[in-house]
Phi, psi and omega in degrees: 000054185289350181247021180268164186297323182296316179299317180294319179297316179297320178297319176295321178299317177297322177298318178297317178298322179294318179296319176297320179298318178296321179294325180294330182289339182077002180261152180088180182279102183299324178294320179294319180295317178298319177298320177294318177298315179303309183297313184292313181296319181295311182295319180296313182296317180295323178291319177297315182299323182274327190254319188260313186299329177299339181275346186230164173277088190240035181299320180297323178298322178297318178297319179293322176298317180296318178299317179295323178298316178297316179294321177300315178298319178295322181291323178297325181280336183287151179278122178305136181094347179279163176296323176300313179301313181297319180292314180293320178301315180296317180293319179296315179300319178295313182297313181291321178299316177298316180299312179302314181299316180295317178297316185286334181265340185236297188292314183291321174298322177298315179299317180296322182285332189254359186229133181283165187300319182298315180295321177298322178290320177298317177297324177300315179297314180297317178301310181301314180297315180297317180296316180295320176303313179295318179300318178296315180298317181295323180294321178292328182280345181294140178288000000 
């Protein structure tokens, strides 16, 4: 089921973890990494909210997405290398890590148990399309 919604969500989670790991090293263009994190997390969250969350009782996930959005905006404004940047980065990593763990241990297994393979593939297509739409919109909005 490589084209199902659960596979796509898990792949995004791994990409986010990779971006956080790159940010942790302090190597590379931190602004570019933060920009990539912002785009991926924002597009991923909006696709989940529109495609997956309506099928589940995911109110807590919505709150976590909003918290991550606020922290992402703060991280984008902070100067790399500053104490503010380090603090917001640490809090964002913790917040997103908890969210990912909760989704992977609770919400995604519930979705897998309650949804047949065909529907998971249909949801995967919808998720991918919604995510791509958001990524394109965010790319156009960048200064």
